[in-house]
C-alpha positions in Angstrom: -9.7 70.8 -28.4 -7.5 69.3 -25.7 -6.7 65.7 -25.3 -6.1 64.4 -21.9 -4.5 61.4 -20.3 -6.0 60.1 -17.1 -3.9 58.3 -14.7 -4.7 56.5 -11.5 -2.2 57.3 -8.8 -3.2 55.1 -6.1 -6.5 53.9 -4.4 -7.7 54.7 -0.9 -9.9 52.1 0.9 -11.1 52.0 4.4 -9.0 48.9 5.0 -5.9 50.7 3.9 -3.7 50.6 0.6 -3.5 47.5 -1.4 0.3 47.0 -1.6 0.7 43.2 -1.9 -0.5 43.0 -5.5 2.3 42.0 -7.9 0.3 43.5 -10.9 0.7 47.0 -9.7 -0.4 49.8 -12.1 -3.2 51.0 -14.3 -4.8 49.5 -17.4 -8.0 49.9 -19.3 -11.2 48.0 -18.1 -12.0 46.9 -21.7 -15.8 47.1 -21.0 -17.6 47.4 -24.4 -18.9 51.0 -23.8 -16.0 52.5 -21.9 -14.8 55.6 -23.6 -12.1 56.2 -20.9 -10.2 53.1 -22.0 -8.8 55.0 -25.0 -7.3 57.6 -22.7 -6.2 55.7 -19.7 -2.4 55.4 -19.0 -1.2 51.7 -18.8 1.7 51.3 -16.5 3.1 51.0 -13.0 4.8 54.4 -12.6 3.7 57.9 -13.4 6.0 60.9 -14.0 4.6 64.4 -13.5 5.7 67.8 -15.0 8.6 67.9 -12.5 9.9 64.6 -13.8 9.4 62.9 -10.5 8.4 59.3 -10.8 5.7 57.9 -8.6 4.9 54.2 -8.2 1.3 53.2 -8.5 0.4 51.0 -5.5 -2.2 48.5 -6.4 -4.0 47.3 -9.6 -6.6 49.7 -11.1 -8.8 50.2 -14.1 -11.1 52.9 -15.3 -13.9 51.3 -13.3 -12.0 51.4 -10.0 -13.6 53.5 -7.2 -12.2 55.5 -4.4 -9.1 56.7 -6.3 -6.8 59.6 -6.5 -6.2 60.5 -10.2 -4.1 62.8 -12.3 -5.2 64.5 -15.6 -2.4 65.6 -18.0 -3.0 67.8 -21.0 -1.1 66.6 -23.9 -0.9 70.1 -25.5 0.3 71.8 -22.5 2.6 69.3 -20.6 3.1 71.5 -17.5 -0.6 71.4 -16.8 -1.6 68.8 -14.2 -4.9 68.3 -12.3 -5.0 65.9 -9.3 -8.4 64.9 -8.1 -10.1 62.2 -6.0 -13.4 60.5 -6.2 -15.4 57.7 -4.4 -17.3 57.1 -7.8 -15.8 55.1 -10.5 -13.1 56.9 -12.3 -15.1 56.6 -15.4 -18.1 58.5 -13.9 -15.9 61.2 -12.4 -14.1 61.8 -15.6 -17.5 62.0 -17.5 -18.4 64.6 -15.1 -15.2 66.5 -15.8 -15.9 66.3 -19.6 -19.4 67.6 -19.0 -18.1 70.5 -17.1 -15.6 71.3 -19.9 -18.3 71.2 -22.5 -20.6 73.4 -20.4 -17.8 75.8 -19.5 -18.1 75.2 -15.7 
């Protein structure tokens, strides 16, 4: 079984990027039934397999919508998946987990 870390890279909105927030970064939403909170990265920068650091512009949680996200495998550090969704990140990650369980 693989464990994954989900990270929000940035958020896209029709009104543009939110750059003015001083609390830039990602954090858990802390909703009672959220299973993604246990896996979401908390921080304001993200480093990929190439060791390049990327600043997170805006403040986001696992319930944020219209996001670009990264999935890192803890057992194979060079593996990285970048995705985007208009749904909440929590709903999209649940769909990924379902695809993995069903071998899709």
